[in-house]
N, C-alpha and C positions, 0 to 999 in steps of 0.2 A: 504494500500500500504506500502511495506517495502522498505527502502532505504539502499543500500549496501555502506558502507563508510570505509575509512581507518583512518580518522582523524576527531576529534571533538573538536571544540573550544567553551568554555563557557564564557559568560560575567560574571562580578562579582556582581556589585551593583544591588540589587533587583532581582537577579537571583540566583546565588549560595548563596549569602548572603541575608538573610531575616531580614530586620530591624524592623519587626513588634513589637518585644519585647523591642525596644529601646525607651526610653522617654528622648528626648534631654534636656528638661528643668531640669530633675533630674540629669543628668550627669553634665551639666554646673553648677548646684547648688552644687554638690559634689566637683567640681573643685574649685569653689570660697571658699567654706567652708574650704577645705584643705589648701588653700593658706592664709586663714584668711582675706578674703575680701568679706564677705557675703553681704555687702551693694551693691556690683556690680552685684549680681545675676540677677535682673530684666533687667538691662541694657545689660548684655551679652546675655541673652535669646532673647531680642528684636533684637539685632544685628544678631543673628543666623536666626531669622525669616525673616529679611531683605534679607539675602543671599538666603533663600529658595524662596522668591518671585522672586529674580533675576534669579536663576538657575533652578527653577521648582520643585525641590524635595530635601529632605535631602540626598537621595542616590546619586543624581548628584553632590552635594557638596562634599560628602565624597570620591567619586571615582575620580572626575575630577577637583575639585577646593579646595582641602584640604588646600592649602596654604592660602586661604582666611580666614579659621577658625583661623589660627595662626595670620595673620596680622590684620584682621578686628575685629573678636570676642575677641581675647585675646591680642591685641596690641603688637604682636610679643614677647609675653612672652613664651619662650620655655618650661619652667617648667610647665606652665599651659597646654600647648599643649601635653606634655608627659603624664600628669595626665589624660587629656581628652582621649587620645588614649588608655590608659590602661583601664579606666573605661568603655568606650563604648564597648570594646571587651567582657565585662562581660554580655552585654545585646543582642549583635548581635547573631542571630540564623542561623543555616544551613537550607536551604529550605528543606522541607519534601521530603524524598525519594532520596536525593542527593547521599548519600553513597551507597545505594542499586544499583542505576543506574550506578554509577562509577565502582563498582565491575563488573557489567554486561558488561559494555563497554570494560573494560580491559580484561575480559575473552573472549570477542569476538575478541581480538587482535587489538582493535581500540586505536590509540594514543589520549590521552586527554590532553588538554592544557587550559590555561586561556588567554582570550583576553580582556584586560581592558583598560579603559581610564585613567590610572594612570598618574598624572602630576608631582608627586614628583620625584626628581632625584633618580635613582636606588641606593640602598645600599645593605648591607648584607641581606640575606634571613631572614625575620622576622622584618625588620626595617620599612616596609611600611604596610598600612592597609590590603592589599590583602594577602601577604604571612604571616603576623602575624595572620590573621584570619585562614588561611589554617593550620598553625602550631597548633594554639590553639584548633582547631576542629579536629585535627588528619586527615586532608584530603590531606596534602602535598604529601603523598605517591602515590596518584592517578594521579598526574600531572607531565608532562615532562618539560614543558616550560611555561613562561608567556610572552605574547607580549603586549607592551605598547608604547605610544608615547615617552617614555624615553629610550626605547631600549628593547631588548629581553633578558630575564634572564633564564639560564638553572637551573631548580629547583633541579637538582641532584648535581651539583658541584658549583653553584653560579656564573658561568662565564656569562659575558654580551656580547651581540652582538649589537653594536651601529648603525647598518644599519637602525634600526627602529626609531631612535631618530628623533623627529620632524614630524613623520608620524602620521596620525590620522584615526580613524575608520570612523568618520563622513565624512571627505573629501574623504575617500576611498583609499588613497595612502598606508595606512598600509596593506590593503588587497591586493593591487598590489604587495607589497614586499613579503607578505606571500605567495601569489600564486606562485611567482617565486621560493621561497624556497621549497615549497612543491613539485613543479615539479621536482626539482633537486633530491628530495628524492623519486621520482617515484609515486607521488600522484597528480592526476588531481584534479582541483577544484570541478569537478562533484563527486569526491570520498571524499569530505570534507564537513562537515556541521558546520555551525555557529549557536549557540543557545544564544538568548538574549531577552531582553524585549523591547528595544527601536528601533522602525522602522528606525529612521534617522541615527543610528550609528551601530546597531547590524545586522539589517536585509537587508534593501534596498541596501546599498553600497556593501555588500557581495553578494547579489543576482545578482547585475549588473555584477559581476565578475565571475558568474557561480558557486558560492558556493551553496550548498544546505542550506536552512535556516529554522529554527524553532523558532517561537516567543513564549516565555514563559510569560503567563499572570497570573501566580500563586499568585503574589503579587500585581501587578498593570497592568491594561490594557491600553496601550497608543493608542489603536485604530487600524484601519486597516493598513496592511502592505503588502508587496509582498512575505511574507513567504510561503514556501511550505507547512508547517504545523503550527498549533497553538495548544499549550498544556497548561493545567492549573496545571499539576502535573508531576514531573520528571519521575515517574514510567511509564508514557505513552510513554517515549522514547524506552522502551523495545519492544513496539509493532510497532515502526517506524524504528528503526535503527538496523542493524546487520553488522557484519564484512564481508569484502570481502573474498570470498572463494579463497584459494591459489591453 
């Protein structure tokens, strides 16, 4: 079955971004060594593990609770956090097939955006983990906007729309706001598709608002959801999605 759409939203953590090449203990070790506090490596690694137990995965920490890395793991040491952010980018990978399918979607006339649970205050493009990753991997050119609980950012000119501030994917009110915006642009939710890995934030709340949904299990499978489709590789999107004929 092929789905005709005009708009496509991608989740970031463990979806566009594949963290399988990241070894957190090595990155934290490098940070401590660079700051001359090698004796704190084991303690910092253990703190990071505590956060993983609390939030479920390293991906969830990076996308939604990054402030805790600064405050809990690095004791609010901004220099340590900057070094950490720089070094982790060296290990993060793009999910296989991502650029190929983005080119396909754009050629189909489909608008492509990022919908992420970013909890850091929005700043210039490249100052947060998501846009820094997109810039470093040369993917920024394929996305028009990024929607987050901190606001929506236009990835062309850097302007921010604060109507989305305080909204969340999991609660669903971010999708409510997004549905209204898309409707004003002539796009029904039935002509929009949300792609992500987490049933509780990417799939089910969007599905409840009549978005088409695709669960990506290429990195981790969080179990059953209400998704219209389930894929393990982004190239499968070329068999599922096509642009709406004008």
